[in-house]
C-alpha positions in Angstrom: 83.1 107.8 97.2 81.0 104.9 95.9 80.2 104.7 92.2 76.7 103.5 91.3 77.9 102.2 88.0 80.7 102.2 85.4 79.5 105.4 83.9 80.0 107.4 87.0 83.6 106.1 87.2 84.2 107.0 83.6 83.0 110.6 84.5 85.5 110.5 87.4 88.3 109.5 85.1 87.4 112.3 82.6 87.5 114.8 85.4 90.9 113.6 86.5 92.3 113.6 82.9 92.8 109.9 83.2 90.7 108.9 80.2 91.8 109.3 76.6 89.0 109.1 74.0 89.9 107.7 70.6 87.5 108.6 67.8 89.4 106.9 65.0 88.0 103.6 63.9 90.0 100.6 65.1 90.0 96.9 64.6 89.2 94.5 67.4 91.8 92.1 66.0 95.1 92.8 67.6 95.1 96.6 66.9 93.4 97.5 70.2 95.9 95.3 72.1 98.9 97.0 70.6 97.6 100.4 71.3 96.7 99.4 74.9 100.2 97.8 75.4 102.0 101.0 74.5 99.9 103.0 76.9 99.8 100.6 79.9 103.6 100.0 79.9 104.0 103.7 80.7 101.1 103.7 83.3 99.1 105.8 80.8 95.4 106.7 80.9 92.3 104.5 80.4 91.3 104.3 76.8 87.8 104.8 75.4 87.4 103.6 71.8 84.3 105.2 70.3 84.4 103.3 67.0 85.3 99.6 66.9 84.9 97.8 63.6 81.8 95.5 63.5 80.2 96.8 66.7 77.8 99.6 67.5 79.1 99.8 71.1 82.2 101.7 72.4 85.0 99.9 74.2 86.8 100.8 77.5 90.2 99.3 78.4 93.0 99.9 80.8 90.4 101.1 83.3 92.4 100.0 86.4 95.9 100.4 84.9 97.5 102.7 87.4 97.7 103.0 91.2 95.7 106.2 91.2 92.9 104.7 89.1 92.8 101.6 91.3 92.5 103.7 94.4 89.9 105.8 92.7 87.9 102.7 91.7 87.8 101.7 95.4 86.9 105.3 96.5 90.0 105.8 98.7 93.2 107.8 98.6 95.3 105.0 100.2 95.0 101.3 100.6 95.5 101.8 104.3 91.9 103.2 104.5 90.5 99.8 103.4 93.2 97.8 105.3 92.2 99.6 108.5 88.5 98.7 108.0 89.4 95.1 107.3 91.6 95.0 110.4 88.8 96.2 112.6 86.5 93.4 111.4 89.2 90.7 111.8 89.6 91.8 115.4 85.9 91.6 116.3 85.4 89.5 119.4 82.5 88.7 121.7 81.7 91.7 123.9 82.4 91.4 127.6 80.3 94.3 128.8 77.4 96.5 127.8 79.8 99.3 126.8 81.7 96.8 124.6 78.4 96.0 122.9 77.8 99.7 122.3 81.3 100.1 120.8 80.7 97.2 118.5 77.4 98.5 117.0 78.9 101.0 114.5 81.0 98.3 112.9 78.2 95.8 112.8 75.9 98.4 111.3 78.6 99.1 108.7 78.7 95.4 107.8 74.9 95.1 107.7 74.8 97.9 105.1 77.1 95.9 102.8 74.7 93.1 102.0 73.3 93.2 98.5 69.6 94.2 98.1 67.1 93.0 95.5 65.3 95.6 93.3 62.5 95.0 90.8 64.0 96.9 87.8 67.4 98.0 86.7 69.0 99.9 83.8 70.8 96.7 82.8 67.5 95.5 81.3 66.6 98.6 79.4 67.1 96.5 76.2 66.2 92.8 76.1 67.3 90.6 73.2 66.3 86.9 72.9 66.6 86.6 69.1 68.9 87.9 66.4 72.4 89.4 67.0 73.7 89.1 70.5 77.4 88.3 70.9 77.8 89.5 67.4 77.0 93.0 68.6 79.9 93.1 71.1 83.3 94.6 70.2 85.1 91.5 71.5 88.8 91.6 70.9 91.5 89.1 69.8 94.4 90.0 72.1 97.4 88.1 70.7 98.4 86.7 67.3 98.1 83.0 68.2 95.0 83.3 70.3 92.3 80.9 69.1 89.9 83.8 68.4 88.1 86.6 70.2 87.9 86.5 74.0 85.7 88.2 76.5 88.3 89.0 79.1 86.7 90.9 82.0 83.3 89.2 82.6 81.8 88.7 86.0 80.5 85.1 85.8 77.7 84.3 88.3 76.6 80.8 89.3 75.0 79.0 92.2 76.2 75.8 93.8 73.6 73.2 92.6 73.7 71.5 96.0 74.0 74.3 98.6 72.7 77.2 96.6 75.6 79.5 97.5 76.4 82.1 94.9 79.8 82.7 93.4 81.1 85.6 91.2 84.3 84.9 89.3 86.2 86.4 86.4 86.8 83.6 83.8 87.8 84.3 80.2 85.2 83.3 77.5 86.3 82.5 73.9 83.5 83.5 71.6 82.5 80.6 69.2 79.5 82.2 67.5 76.6 84.5 68.1 75.1 82.3 70.9 78.0 80.3 72.4 81.3 80.8 74.2 83.7 78.7 76.2 83.6 79.0 79.9 87.2 78.9 81.1 87.0 78.2 84.8 90.1 76.5 86.0 89.9 73.3 88.1 90.6 75.1 91.4 88.0 77.8 90.9 84.5 77.9 92.5 82.7 78.1 89.2 84.4 74.8 88.2 83.4 73.3 91.5 79.7 74.3 90.9 80.0 72.6 87.4 81.4 69.4 88.8 78.6 69.2 91.4 76.0 68.9 88.6 76.9 65.2 88.5 75.5 64.5 92.0 72.7 67.0 91.9 70.4 65.3 89.4 70.7 68.2 87.0 72.6 68.4 83.7 72.6 72.2 83.3 74.0 75.0 85.4 72.5 78.4 85.0 75.0 81.2 84.4 74.7 85.0 84.2 77.6 87.0 82.8 78.0 90.7 83.6 80.2 92.9 81.4 80.7 96.3 83.0 79.6 96.8 86.6 80.6 99.5 89.1 84.4 99.3 89.7 84.2 98.0 93.3 82.0 95.1 92.1 84.3 94.3 89.2 87.3 94.2 91.6 85.4 92.0 94.0 84.9 89.4 91.3 88.7 89.1 91.0 89.3 88.8 94.8 90.4 85.5 96.3 87.6 85.2 98.8 87.0 82.2 101.0 84.7 79.6 99.6 81.0 80.5 99.8 81.7 84.2 100.8 79.5 86.4 98.6 81.5 88.7 96.3 78.6 91.2 96.3 79.0 91.5 100.1 82.6 92.4 99.6 81.6 94.9 96.9 79.1 96.5 99.3 81.7 96.7 102.0 84.1 98.5 99.7 81.4 100.8 98.3 80.0 101.4 101.8 76.6 100.8 100.3 74.8 97.7 99.0 74.9 96.5 95.5 71.4 96.5 94.0 70.6 93.2 92.2 67.8 92.5 89.7 66.6 89.1 88.7 67.5 87.9 85.2 64.9 87.4 82.5 65.6 83.8 81.6 67.6 82.3 84.5 67.1 82.3 88.3 70.1 84.5 89.1 70.5 88.1 90.2 72.9 90.6 88.5 73.9 94.2 89.4 71.0 96.4 88.3 73.4 99.1 87.1 75.5 96.8 84.9 76.1 97.7 81.2 75.6 94.3 79.6 74.3 91.0 80.8 74.5 87.6 79.1 72.1 85.0 80.5 72.3 81.3 79.7 73.6 77.9 80.9 76.4 75.3 80.6 75.6 71.6 80.1 77.7 68.9 81.7 77.6 66.9 78.5 78.7 69.8 76.2 82.5 70.5 76.2 84.6 72.0 73.5 88.2 72.8 72.9 89.1 76.3 74.1 92.4 78.2 73.4 95.3 78.8 73.0 95.2 82.1 74.8 98.0 84.6 75.5 97.8 84.6 79.3 99.0 86.7 82.2 102.1 84.4 82.5 103.4 86.0 79.3 103.0 82.7 77.5 100.2 81.0 75.5 98.1 78.6 77.6 97.4 75.5 75.5 94.0 74.4 74.1 91.9 72.3 76.5 88.3 71.2 76.8 85.9 73.5 78.7 82.1 73.8 79.1 80.2 75.6 76.4 78.1 78.6 77.6 74.8 78.9 75.7 73.3 82.4 75.6 69.5 82.5 76.0 69.2 86.2 76.4 71.2 89.4 76.3 70.1 92.5 78.2 71.9 95.9 78.3 71.5 99.5 79.0 70.8 101.9 76.2 74.1 102.7 74.5 76.1 100.3 76.7 79.9 100.5 77.2 81.8 97.2 76.7 84.7 96.9 79.1 87.7 94.6 78.4 91.3 94.0 79.4 94.5 92.5 78.0 96.8 90.3 80.0 100.4 89.4 79.2 103.9 90.0 80.4 103.9 92.5 83.3 103.3 95.3 83.8 99.7 95.0 82.6 96.4 96.2 83.9 95.8 93.1 86.1 99.0 94.0 88.1 97.2 96.9 89.7 94.2 94.7 90.6 96.7 92.2 92.1 98.4 95.0 94.2 95.0 96.0 95.6 94.4 92.4 96.6 97.8 92.2 98.3 97.1 95.3 100.5 93.4 94.7 101.1 93.7 91.1 102.3 96.9 91.6 104.4 94.8 91.8 107.6 93.2 88.4 106.9 96.6 86.8 106.3 97.9 88.3 109.5 94.9 87.0 111.4 95.8 83.4 110.3 99.6 83.9 110.4 100.0 86.6 113.1 103.8 87.0 112.9 103.6 88.4 109.4 104.5 92.0 109.1 104.1 92.6 105.4 103.8 90.7 102.1 104.7 91.7 98.5 103.8 89.8 95.3 106.2 91.3 92.7 104.7 91.8 89.3 107.4 89.6 87.7 106.0 86.7 89.7 102.7 87.0 87.9 100.7 86.6 91.2 101.5 82.9 92.0 105.2 82.5 91.2 106.7 84.5 94.1 105.8 85.9 97.5 108.1 88.1 99.6 107.1 88.2 103.3 108.5 89.8 106.4 107.9 88.4 109.8 108.5 89.2 113.5 110.8 86.3 114.3 110.8 85.1 117.9 111.9 81.5 117.7 114.1 79.1 115.6 112.9 77.9 112.3 109.8 80.2 112.4 110.4 81.1 108.7 109.7 77.5 107.8 106.5 77.5 109.8 105.4 80.6 107.9 106.2 79.0 104.5 104.1 75.9 105.3 101.3 78.1 106.6 101.2 80.1 103.4 101.2 76.9 101.3 98.1 75.8 103.2 96.3 79.1 102.7 93.7 79.1 99.9 95.0 80.1 96.6 98.4 80.9 98.1 99.0 77.2 97.9 100.2 77.9 94.3 103.1 80.1 95.5 106.1 78.6 93.8 108.8 80.7 95.7 108.4 82.1 99.2 111.2 84.3 100.6 110.9 85.1 104.3 112.7 88.1 105.8 113.0 89.8 109.1 110.5 92.4 110.2 113.0 95.3 109.4 113.2 94.4 105.8 111.0 96.5 103.4 109.7 93.7 101.2 108.3 96.4 98.8 111.8 97.4 97.9 113.2 94.8 95.5 116.8 96.1 95.8 116.7 95.7 99.6 115.1 92.3 99.2 117.8 91.1 96.8 120.5 92.4 99.2 119.0 90.6 102.1 118.3 87.4 100.2 121.8 87.1 98.9 123.6 88.1 102.1 121.4 86.2 104.6 121.2 82.7 103.1 123.3 79.6 103.0 121.8 77.4 100.3 122.2 74.1 102.0 120.8 75.3 105.3 118.1 77.8 104.3 116.3 76.2 101.3 113.1 74.2 101.7 111.8 72.1 98.8 108.1 71.0 98.9 105.7 69.4 96.5 102.0 70.1 96.0 99.3 71.6 93.7 100.4 74.3 91.3 98.4 76.8 89.3 96.7 75.3 86.3 98.5 77.8 84.1 102.0 76.9 85.4 103.5 75.7 82.1 106.9 74.6 83.5 105.7 72.0 86.0 106.7 68.5 84.8 103.1 67.4 85.1 99.8 69.1 84.9 98.5 70.7 88.3 101.4 69.2 90.3 104.9 70.4 91.0 107.5 71.6 93.5 107.8 74.8 95.5 110.8 76.4 97.2 111.0 78.4 100.4 114.0 80.5 101.3 114.8 81.5 104.9 116.3 85.0 104.5 116.0 85.9 108.2 118.9 86.5 110.6 120.0 83.1 111.8 120.0 81.9 115.4 122.4 79.4 117.0 119.5 76.9 117.3 119.3 77.1 113.5 122.8 75.8 113.1 124.5 79.2 113.0 127.9 78.6 114.7 129.1 82.2 114.6 127.7 85.4 115.9 125.4 87.1 113.4 127.0 90.4 112.3 125.4 93.8 112.9 124.1 95.6 109.8 125.6 99.0 109.1 123.0 101.8 109.6 123.5 105.6 109.8 122.1 107.1 113.0 118.7 108.7 112.8 120.0 111.9 114.2 122.5 112.3 111.5 120.0 111.4 108.8 117.6 114.0 110.1 120.3 116.7 110.3 121.5 116.0 106.7 117.9 116.1 105.5 117.3 119.5 107.1 120.6 120.9 105.6 120.2 119.4 102.1 119.5 122.6 100.3 122.4 124.3 102.2 124.8 121.9 100.6 123.9 123.3 97.2 122.9 119.8 95.9 119.4 120.9 94.6 119.8 119.0 91.4 120.9 115.8 93.1 118.5 113.2 94.5 117.8 113.7 98.2 117.9 110.7 100.5 114.3 111.3 101.4 111.5 110.1 99.0 107.8 110.1 99.2 105.8 107.3 100.8 104.1 106.8 97.4 107.5 106.1 95.9 108.4 103.9 98.8 105.8 101.2 98.1 106.3 101.2 94.3 108.1 97.9 93.6 109.6 99.4 90.4 111.5 102.1 92.3 114.4 100.5 94.1 116.5 103.3 95.5 118.3 102.4 98.7 116.9 105.6 100.3 113.5 103.9 100.5 114.6 102.8 103.9 113.9 106.3 105.1 110.4 106.3 103.8 107.4 104.5 105.2 107.0 100.8 104.4 103.3 101.2 103.4 100.8 103.7 102.0 
């Protein structure tokens, strides 16, 4: 189902017993983070803090911190439901006949219904504030002891390219300086930063910005998605929701925001106004250092009556953002396959914090194909930041880290199978010798062909016959081993990267 707003999703979580309400008063300085960390590490419920010191607004956290909540946020029971829809659109081609045109109509209609629509009024503007307390009203948290201060950590930041007019929605942290200003931490490779840089050639000195805190869950996810440049995130949100996102024009800037949002900050950044931001305890598990970023000036704050402030904490995995990343891995697989068709599956293990490691299986049909795949991935949008790429044969379940380790260690000769490259690295990569530039490594973990220098016959891997496996499965209870683990596990367990039993080979590779 599609959720009109965050409140509907909160009601869904309550009905599913996946929301814990805390009535005790808590401090926004570190205390909420510590409570959240103890819950999220065990894949616990979302947390709704009714009383946060210094704010009249309640706070929601760990909203997406489990697989079931992430699926619920997207209105599906399996990622395969979205992957299949994505696959259909990637396979669209020019119709050859009248019947082909008729068959295409339902899919084109589905896409046409995803485009955002403008409305004249919205609940997000029930209260309009242009003077007095604004940021001071929000229960903004300090996450980690050495953070430079309080940070808004889950904002949807909306800007327009000052040259082309294309809209972008991104999630960039915002350090709160005072009641009317924050930092705008858009990293150099992000579209928001590109819009800011283009001010220099546009004849303008200011870029209008709208910040949404608390939209419907599909729209919040869309803001985190690695979309191609100039593709509208609200279009993706509408596609996921199966209905358009209603947008209302802001009060003081020429931008539109989701009409059902909880809180909206309107304002601008000035190309001549930069300020030191950070340090900040980041998703890498380390503090990112202080650096100059643009200052966001708030001209107006609008919100619903009795709004809910949503936030998140990032740090050493597993954290809430891991589940958002897993959704991206599954949802965007069809697009990756479209550009690199031999890919069977990919897995971004949590320990790789999104950009440090990619595990990929391929249908290998010619020598050195693994190297072609590595280079193709390094040339693919934000996947250029991938520090380690391990390429496996199609029969390797890359979701199973134990199987991955076995194949990586048994299929490789270091001198022959390692590829070292250089190129751009993520701005938050703290171990690169110089900022924004470093080395990457690819490892060919596929079975080797004679043309790849293999001078001996590749051995056959030991596998039990399917007939014997099925027979033993049927007779398992007859053996009297009820208390022992069966060799058959659920599909849901099979794609959980934290469960690494060898028996996952007998379960499906995907949802």
